[in-house]
N, C-alpha and C positions, 0 to 999 in steps of 0.2 A: 504494499501499499505505500502511496506518495506520501512525504511529509503534508501535503496541504491537505489530502483527504483524511489523514490521521487528526489534525489539529481541528479539521470541521468536525468531527465525532466529538474530541473536547467541547468545543463550540455548543454541538447541540446537547449534551450531556449539562452542561451547565444552563443553557435556554429551557430545560425542561426542571429546572429548580422553581419551584414554586416562587412567583413573584414576590411574594410577603417576605419569605426568606432570603432571594435576592438582594431585595432593598439593603437589608440587614448586615450584607456581607459591607467590609468597611474596613479599606487600604489593604487588601489582598492582590496581588498580580499572580494570573494561572500561565503557566507557559509548559512548552513542550520540549523533553529531551532525550535523543536516542537509548542513552543510557545512564544510569546514576555514577556519579564520581564515587572513589574508594571512601572520601571524606565524608558524603552525603550514606553510603552504606553504612558506616560508623559503626561496624563488629555487629549487625544487624543478621539474625541468620534467616535462612527462607530468599526469595525472590521479591526485591524492591519494586509496585509496579507504580506507587506515587509517592509523595511525601510533602507533607507541610512543615513548613519553617517559619515559627512567628512565635507570636503572643495570643493566644486565645480570646475572641471578645469576651469570655468570661471572666478573665484575666486580668482585663484591661481598667485602668482609672485616668481621670483627666490628668492627675498629677504622674502617674508613672509612663504613659505612653506617649504625650505631646511632641509632636515632631519626629517618631518613630519611621523607618524605612519601611515601606510594606512587607505586609508577611510573603510567604510565597509559597505555592503550591505547583509542585513541577510534576508532570505524568510522563512515564518514560516508556517512548515507545518499543523500544527495542524488547523489553522482558514481555510488555503486553501481546505484543504481535507474535511473540515464540510461544506463549501459553496457548494463545487463540488456536481453536479448532478449526474455524472456519468462519466467515464474515459476521456471521450472526452471534458468534461468542465474543468476535472481535469488540461489536459494540457492545456488549455485554459486559465486556471485562472494562472497557473504558467507562461506561456508566457507572458501574460499581466503584472503579477506582477516583473518580469524580465526586461522587457522592461521598466516599469516605473519607477523603482529603478536605473536603468544604465541611464536613460534620466537625473533623479538627479545629476548623477556622472558629466553629461554635463553642467548642470547649467538650466534645462529646469523646471520650475515652476510649481507645480500642477492645476493652472487654465490654463496653454497653453496644459498641458497633456489631460485636460478634454477638449478642443476644439478638440485636434487630436485623441480622441477617447481611449488612453492609462489611463482613472482613473477608 
């Protein structure tokens, strides 16, 4: 799949987030990279499909967060493409990964995402 087509899948997944939630996303940039760096993997086990780096909305305050650089959500094309069995599975993996990382922006833990079926 081309880079542009993959980026469109990510954009489609973001567009599918309910408008009320999308409006609450604040100071976060979503990007696509081919593969995670060693620093991004940071000793994690398993395959890294996406990564949220920043301060979750639930942990921000006007005194501690003013003037901060944008949080980052990175979606990794290589690992997702390698895991996908077909085009439909690719769409499912991209959507699940985007929702998972956006949920971290809202302060939802991995444990809770597993309970909700978004891990």
